[in-house]
C-alpha positions in Angstrom: 1.8 61.1 -43.7 -0.2 64.2 -43.0 -3.9 63.8 -43.4 -6.3 66.6 -44.2 -9.8 65.6 -44.9 -12.3 67.1 -47.7 -15.8 65.6 -48.2 -19.0 67.1 -47.0 -20.0 65.5 -43.7 -23.7 66.2 -43.7 -24.3 65.4 -40.1 -22.0 68.2 -38.9 -22.1 70.2 -42.1 -18.3 70.1 -42.3 -15.9 70.3 -45.3 -13.5 67.4 -45.1 -10.3 67.2 -47.2 -7.8 64.4 -47.4 -4.2 64.9 -48.5 -2.4 61.6 -49.2 0.9 63.3 -50.1 4.0 62.2 -48.3 5.0 65.3 -46.3 8.7 65.2 -45.7 9.7 68.8 -45.4 8.6 71.6 -43.1 8.0 74.1 -45.9 5.3 71.8 -47.5 3.8 71.1 -44.0 3.5 74.9 -43.4 1.8 75.4 -46.8 -0.9 72.9 -45.8 -1.4 74.4 -42.4 -1.7 77.9 -43.8 -4.2 76.7 -46.3 -6.2 75.1 -43.5 -6.2 78.4 -41.6 -7.5 80.2 -44.7 -10.3 77.6 -45.1 -11.2 77.5 -41.4 -10.3 73.8 -41.4 -9.3 71.4 -38.7 -6.1 69.4 -39.1 -6.0 65.7 -38.4 -2.5 64.4 -39.0 -0.2 61.3 -38.8 3.4 62.3 -39.0 6.0 59.6 -38.1 8.8 62.2 -37.6 8.3 63.6 -34.0 9.9 66.9 -34.9 7.4 67.4 -37.9 4.5 66.4 -35.6 5.6 69.0 -33.0 6.0 71.6 -35.8 2.5 70.9 -37.0 1.1 71.1 -33.4 2.8 74.4 -32.8 1.9 75.9 -36.1 -1.8 74.9 -35.7 -1.8 76.4 -32.2 -0.2 79.7 -33.3 -2.8 80.0 -36.2 -5.7 78.9 -34.0 -6.4 75.8 -36.0 -8.0 72.8 -34.1 -5.6 69.9 -34.6 -5.3 66.3 -33.7 -2.2 64.1 -33.9 -3.6 60.6 -34.6 -0.4 58.5 -34.6 1.8 60.3 -32.0 0.1 59.1 -28.8 -0.2 55.6 -30.2 3.5 55.4 -31.2 4.5 56.8 -27.8 2.4 54.3 -25.9 3.8 51.3 -27.9 7.4 52.6 -27.5 6.9 53.0 -23.8 5.3 49.5 -23.4 8.2 47.9 -25.4 10.8 50.2 -23.8 12.2 51.2 -27.2 12.5 54.5 -29.2 10.4 54.9 -32.3 12.4 55.2 -35.5 10.5 58.3 -36.6 10.5 57.0 -40.2 7.3 56.8 -42.2 6.5 53.5 -44.0 8.5 53.4 -47.3 11.1 56.0 -46.3 14.8 55.2 -47.0 16.1 53.2 -44.0 12.6 51.8 -43.3 13.0 48.1 -43.7 10.4 46.5 -41.4 8.1 44.0 -43.2 4.4 44.1 -42.4 
């Protein structure tokens, strides 16, 4: 899931936007990042697919958008601790069958 935030945060006078759409293709991801660039927004994202997360990171860097990958470092730390590879599948995706 890619998260963009949009509420007014009075303390910092920031516009925050949240996008709860399941982002599963690079084209949609780039649309969101380009919109963030137009608005002067910051991207805060949680993408399970490492290649999508890397695409988001690179696109934000190229467009000068401050960005934070929330789930990537956590997933990598857990995978390293358990000595496993993450599935790269978001919750509810076809092939995802792990009960909570």
